[in-house]
PyMOL CGO cylinders between C-alpha atoms (Angstrom):
from pymol import cmd
from pymol.cgo import CYLINDER

trace = [
    CYLINDER, 14.63, 127.70, 38.09, 15.59, 127.04, 34.47, 0.3, 1, 1, 1, 1, 1, 1,
    CYLINDER, 15.59, 127.04, 34.47, 16.72, 123.75, 32.95, 0.3, 1, 1, 1, 1, 1, 1,
    CYLINDER, 16.72, 123.75, 32.95, 20.21, 122.93, 32.99, 0.3, 1, 1, 1, 1, 1, 1,
    CYLINDER, 20.21, 122.93, 32.99, 22.05, 121.81, 29.56, 0.3, 1, 1, 1, 1, 1, 1,
    CYLINDER, 22.05, 121.81, 29.56, 24.93, 119.71, 29.28, 0.3, 1, 1, 1, 1, 1, 1,
    CYLINDER, 24.93, 119.71, 29.28, 27.31, 118.73, 26.34, 0.3, 1, 1, 1, 1, 1, 1,
    CYLINDER, 27.31, 118.73, 26.34, 26.94, 115.28, 25.59, 0.3, 1, 1, 1, 1, 1, 1,
    CYLINDER, 26.94, 115.28, 25.59, 30.32, 113.36, 24.06, 0.3, 1, 1, 1, 1, 1, 1,
    CYLINDER, 30.32, 113.36, 24.06, 28.25, 112.47, 20.67, 0.3, 1, 1, 1, 1, 1, 1,
    CYLINDER, 28.25, 112.47, 20.67, 27.59, 116.64, 20.56, 0.3, 1, 1, 1, 1, 1, 1,
    CYLINDER, 27.59, 116.64, 20.56, 23.84, 116.36, 21.19, 0.3, 1, 1, 1, 1, 1, 1,
    CYLINDER, 23.84, 116.36, 21.19, 22.82, 118.46, 24.34, 0.3, 1, 1, 1, 1, 1, 1,
    CYLINDER, 22.82, 118.46, 24.34, 20.90, 116.80, 27.41, 0.3, 1, 1, 1, 1, 1, 1,
    CYLINDER, 20.90, 116.80, 27.41, 18.49, 118.76, 29.08, 0.3, 1, 1, 1, 1, 1, 1,
    CYLINDER, 18.49, 118.76, 29.08, 17.51, 118.47, 33.28, 0.3, 1, 1, 1, 1, 1, 1,
    CYLINDER, 17.51, 118.47, 33.28, 13.85, 117.03, 33.42, 0.3, 1, 1, 1, 1, 1, 1,
    CYLINDER, 13.85, 117.03, 33.42, 11.69, 119.53, 34.13, 0.3, 1, 1, 1, 1, 1, 1,
    CYLINDER, 11.69, 119.53, 34.13, 11.75, 120.00, 38.11, 0.3, 1, 1, 1, 1, 1, 1,
    CYLINDER, 11.75, 120.00, 38.11, 14.92, 117.76, 38.21, 0.3, 1, 1, 1, 1, 1, 1,
    CYLINDER, 14.92, 117.76, 38.21, 16.79, 120.86, 40.19, 0.3, 1, 1, 1, 1, 1, 1,
    CYLINDER, 16.79, 120.86, 40.19, 14.12, 121.93, 43.03, 0.3, 1, 1, 1, 1, 1, 1,
    CYLINDER, 14.12, 121.93, 43.03, 12.36, 118.71, 43.44, 0.3, 1, 1, 1, 1, 1, 1,
    CYLINDER, 12.36, 118.71, 43.44, 15.52, 116.26, 43.61, 0.3, 1, 1, 1, 1, 1, 1,
    CYLINDER, 15.52, 116.26, 43.61, 19.17, 117.76, 43.28, 0.3, 1, 1, 1, 1, 1, 1,
    CYLINDER, 19.17, 117.76, 43.28, 18.39, 121.16, 45.86, 0.3, 1, 1, 1, 1, 1, 1,
    CYLINDER, 18.39, 121.16, 45.86, 17.20, 118.49, 48.47, 0.3, 1, 1, 1, 1, 1, 1,
    CYLINDER, 17.20, 118.49, 48.47, 19.36, 116.12, 48.52, 0.3, 1, 1, 1, 1, 1, 1,
    CYLINDER, 19.36, 116.12, 48.52, 21.94, 119.00, 48.64, 0.3, 1, 1, 1, 1, 1, 1,
    CYLINDER, 21.94, 119.00, 48.64, 20.04, 120.46, 51.87, 0.3, 1, 1, 1, 1, 1, 1,
    CYLINDER, 20.04, 120.46, 51.87, 20.18, 116.91, 53.22, 0.3, 1, 1, 1, 1, 1, 1,
    CYLINDER, 20.18, 116.91, 53.22, 23.62, 116.35, 52.69, 0.3, 1, 1, 1, 1, 1, 1,
    CYLINDER, 23.62, 116.35, 52.69, 24.91, 119.70, 53.80, 0.3, 1, 1, 1, 1, 1, 1,
    CYLINDER, 24.91, 119.70, 53.80, 22.76, 120.60, 56.56, 0.3, 1, 1, 1, 1, 1, 1,
    CYLINDER, 22.76, 120.60, 56.56, 24.69, 119.52, 59.53, 0.3, 1, 1, 1, 1, 1, 1,
    CYLINDER, 24.69, 119.52, 59.53, 27.40, 121.66, 58.09, 0.3, 1, 1, 1, 1, 1, 1,
    CYLINDER, 27.40, 121.66, 58.09, 25.41, 125.02, 58.95, 0.3, 1, 1, 1, 1, 1, 1,
    CYLINDER, 25.41, 125.02, 58.95, 23.89, 126.52, 62.41, 0.3, 1, 1, 1, 1, 1, 1,
    CYLINDER, 23.89, 126.52, 62.41, 20.52, 125.49, 62.12, 0.3, 1, 1, 1, 1, 1, 1,
    CYLINDER, 20.52, 125.49, 62.12, 20.44, 123.58, 59.00, 0.3, 1, 1, 1, 1, 1, 1,
    CYLINDER, 20.44, 123.58, 59.00, 20.41, 126.88, 57.07, 0.3, 1, 1, 1, 1, 1, 1,
    CYLINDER, 20.41, 126.88, 57.07, 22.43, 125.81, 53.97, 0.3, 1, 1, 1, 1, 1, 1,
    CYLINDER, 22.43, 125.81, 53.97, 21.23, 129.57, 52.44, 0.3, 1, 1, 1, 1, 1, 1,
    CYLINDER, 21.23, 129.57, 52.44, 21.81, 132.13, 55.52, 0.3, 1, 1, 1, 1, 1, 1,
    CYLINDER, 21.81, 132.13, 55.52, 23.34, 129.89, 58.10, 0.3, 1, 1, 1, 1, 1, 1,
    CYLINDER, 23.34, 129.89, 58.10, 26.85, 130.28, 59.90, 0.3, 1, 1, 1, 1, 1, 1,
    CYLINDER, 26.85, 130.28, 59.90, 29.32, 127.32, 59.67, 0.3, 1, 1, 1, 1, 1, 1,
    CYLINDER, 29.32, 127.32, 59.67, 28.83, 125.28, 62.22, 0.3, 1, 1, 1, 1, 1, 1,
    CYLINDER, 28.83, 125.28, 62.22, 31.50, 124.72, 64.67, 0.3, 1, 1, 1, 1, 1, 1,
    CYLINDER, 31.50, 124.72, 64.67, 32.38, 120.57, 65.24, 0.3, 1, 1, 1, 1, 1, 1,
    CYLINDER, 32.38, 120.57, 65.24, 31.42, 119.49, 68.45, 0.3, 1, 1, 1, 1, 1, 1,
    CYLINDER, 31.42, 119.49, 68.45, 34.24, 118.96, 71.49, 0.3, 1, 1, 1, 1, 1, 1,
    CYLINDER, 34.24, 118.96, 71.49, 32.79, 115.40, 71.59, 0.3, 1, 1, 1, 1, 1, 1,
    CYLINDER, 32.79, 115.40, 71.59, 33.98, 112.19, 69.68, 0.3, 1, 1, 1, 1, 1, 1,
    CYLINDER, 33.98, 112.19, 69.68, 31.29, 111.22, 67.32, 0.3, 1, 1, 1, 1, 1, 1,
    CYLINDER, 31.29, 111.22, 67.32, 29.05, 108.82, 68.62, 0.3, 1, 1, 1, 1, 1, 1,
    CYLINDER, 29.05, 108.82, 68.62, 28.57, 104.92, 67.54, 0.3, 1, 1, 1, 1, 1, 1,
    CYLINDER, 28.57, 104.92, 67.54, 25.44, 106.00, 65.43, 0.3, 1, 1, 1, 1, 1, 1,
    CYLINDER, 25.44, 106.00, 65.43, 27.84, 108.38, 63.23, 0.3, 1, 1, 1, 1, 1, 1,
    CYLINDER, 27.84, 108.38, 63.23, 27.24, 106.13, 60.18, 0.3, 1, 1, 1, 1, 1, 1,
    CYLINDER, 27.24, 106.13, 60.18, 30.03, 103.78, 58.60, 0.3, 1, 1, 1, 1, 1, 1,
    CYLINDER, 30.03, 103.78, 58.60, 32.24, 106.75, 56.60, 0.3, 1, 1, 1, 1, 1, 1,
    CYLINDER, 32.24, 106.75, 56.60, 33.61, 108.20, 59.55, 0.3, 1, 1, 1, 1, 1, 1,
    CYLINDER, 33.61, 108.20, 59.55, 32.30, 112.14, 57.45, 0.3, 1, 1, 1, 1, 1, 1,
    CYLINDER, 32.30, 112.14, 57.45, 28.53, 110.98, 57.92, 0.3, 1, 1, 1, 1, 1, 1,
    CYLINDER, 28.53, 110.98, 57.92, 27.09, 112.91, 60.58, 0.3, 1, 1, 1, 1, 1, 1,
    CYLINDER, 27.09, 112.91, 60.58, 23.89, 110.89, 62.56, 0.3, 1, 1, 1, 1, 1, 1,
    CYLINDER, 23.89, 110.89, 62.56, 21.63, 112.72, 60.42, 0.3, 1, 1, 1, 1, 1, 1,
    CYLINDER, 21.63, 112.72, 60.42, 23.10, 110.87, 56.89, 0.3, 1, 1, 1, 1, 1, 1,
    CYLINDER, 23.10, 110.87, 56.89, 24.34, 114.24, 56.17, 0.3, 1, 1, 1, 1, 1, 1,
    CYLINDER, 24.34, 114.24, 56.17, 27.40, 115.83, 56.42, 0.3, 1, 1, 1, 1, 1, 1,
    CYLINDER, 27.40, 115.83, 56.42, 29.24, 116.51, 60.01, 0.3, 1, 1, 1, 1, 1, 1,
    CYLINDER, 29.24, 116.51, 60.01, 31.00, 119.79, 60.94, 0.3, 1, 1, 1, 1, 1, 1,
    CYLINDER, 31.00, 119.79, 60.94, 34.74, 119.98, 60.04, 0.3, 1, 1, 1, 1, 1, 1,
    CYLINDER, 34.74, 119.98, 60.04, 36.98, 122.00, 61.77, 0.3, 1, 1, 1, 1, 1, 1,
    CYLINDER, 36.98, 122.00, 61.77, 38.60, 125.09, 59.66, 0.3, 1, 1, 1, 1, 1, 1,
    CYLINDER, 38.60, 125.09, 59.66, 35.93, 124.67, 57.05, 0.3, 1, 1, 1, 1, 1, 1,
    CYLINDER, 35.93, 124.67, 57.05, 36.28, 127.52, 54.62, 0.3, 1, 1, 1, 1, 1, 1,
    CYLINDER, 36.28, 127.52, 54.62, 33.48, 128.69, 52.67, 0.3, 1, 1, 1, 1, 1, 1,
    CYLINDER, 33.48, 128.69, 52.67, 33.54, 131.06, 49.98, 0.3, 1, 1, 1, 1, 1, 1,
    CYLINDER, 33.54, 131.06, 49.98, 29.96, 132.48, 48.63, 0.3, 1, 1, 1, 1, 1, 1,
    CYLINDER, 29.96, 132.48, 48.63, 31.30, 131.70, 44.73, 0.3, 1, 1, 1, 1, 1, 1,
    CYLINDER, 31.30, 131.70, 44.73, 28.11, 134.33, 43.74, 0.3, 1, 1, 1, 1, 1, 1,
    CYLINDER, 28.11, 134.33, 43.74, 29.40, 137.40, 45.22, 0.3, 1, 1, 1, 1, 1, 1,
    CYLINDER, 29.40, 137.40, 45.22, 33.32, 136.34, 45.05, 0.3, 1, 1, 1, 1, 1, 1,
    CYLINDER, 33.32, 136.34, 45.05, 35.12, 136.84, 41.62, 0.3, 1, 1, 1, 1, 1, 1,
    CYLINDER, 35.12, 136.84, 41.62, 37.55, 133.29, 40.60, 0.3, 1, 1, 1, 1, 1, 1,
    CYLINDER, 37.55, 133.29, 40.60, 40.55, 135.32, 41.51, 0.3, 1, 1, 1, 1, 1, 1,
    CYLINDER, 40.55, 135.32, 41.51, 39.64, 136.28, 45.14, 0.3, 1, 1, 1, 1, 1, 1,
    CYLINDER, 39.64, 136.28, 45.14, 38.83, 132.92, 45.26, 0.3, 1, 1, 1, 1, 1, 1,
    CYLINDER, 38.83, 132.92, 45.26, 42.08, 131.76, 44.01, 0.3, 1, 1, 1, 1, 1, 1,
    CYLINDER, 42.08, 131.76, 44.01, 43.95, 134.17, 46.51, 0.3, 1, 1, 1, 1, 1, 1,
    CYLINDER, 43.95, 134.17, 46.51, 41.76, 132.64, 49.48, 0.3, 1, 1, 1, 1, 1, 1,
    CYLINDER, 41.76, 132.64, 49.48, 42.57, 129.24, 48.68, 0.3, 1, 1, 1, 1, 1, 1,
    CYLINDER, 42.57, 129.24, 48.68, 46.38, 130.07, 48.34, 0.3, 1, 1, 1, 1, 1, 1,
    CYLINDER, 46.38, 130.07, 48.34, 46.32, 131.82, 51.60, 0.3, 1, 1, 1, 1, 1, 1,
    CYLINDER, 46.32, 131.82, 51.60, 44.86, 129.42, 53.77, 0.3, 1, 1, 1, 1, 1, 1,
    CYLINDER, 44.86, 129.42, 53.77, 46.86, 126.46, 52.25, 0.3, 1, 1, 1, 1, 1, 1,
    CYLINDER, 46.86, 126.46, 52.25, 50.03, 128.63, 52.48, 0.3, 1, 1, 1, 1, 1, 1,
    CYLINDER, 50.03, 128.63, 52.48, 49.35, 129.32, 56.25, 0.3, 1, 1, 1, 1, 1, 1,
    CYLINDER, 49.35, 129.32, 56.25, 48.40, 125.58, 56.58, 0.3, 1, 1, 1, 1, 1, 1,
    CYLINDER, 48.40, 125.58, 56.58, 51.49, 124.19, 55.65, 0.3, 1, 1, 1, 1, 1, 1,
    CYLINDER, 51.49, 124.19, 55.65, 53.80, 126.73, 56.81, 0.3, 1, 1, 1, 1, 1, 1,
    CYLINDER, 53.80, 126.73, 56.81, 54.90, 128.26, 53.79, 0.3, 1, 1, 1, 1, 1, 1,
    CYLINDER, 54.90, 128.26, 53.79, 57.09, 124.79, 53.11, 0.3, 1, 1, 1, 1, 1, 1,
    CYLINDER, 57.09, 124.79, 53.11, 58.03, 125.48, 50.11, 0.3, 1, 1, 1, 1, 1, 1,
    CYLINDER, 58.03, 125.48, 50.11, 57.28, 128.69, 49.07, 0.3, 1, 1, 1, 1, 1, 1,
    CYLINDER, 57.28, 128.69, 49.07, 59.09, 131.13, 48.32, 0.3, 1, 1, 1, 1, 1, 1,
]
cmd.load_cgo(trace, "trace")
């Protein structure tokens, strides 16, 4: 993996330290997001269906937090494969969902 770079306000460039992505960022993403995917597979798993049962008392202080400390499945979660999908297609997809969800209210 190549390190990321980001411009700072003073014009200098900040680079990710070695192994930052693979040792810190990606494992944290997997831990936080695994509950959204079948079998916890964040790379190849389908979006998990929410449980019909109410969240347990141990679901965390924040209502979106699952028992493992990560996210819980969300009804209607839209997963867009950004690597395979162009920006125009992503915007069209999201707009179609928004129009459907609000019933076209205010749309002409």
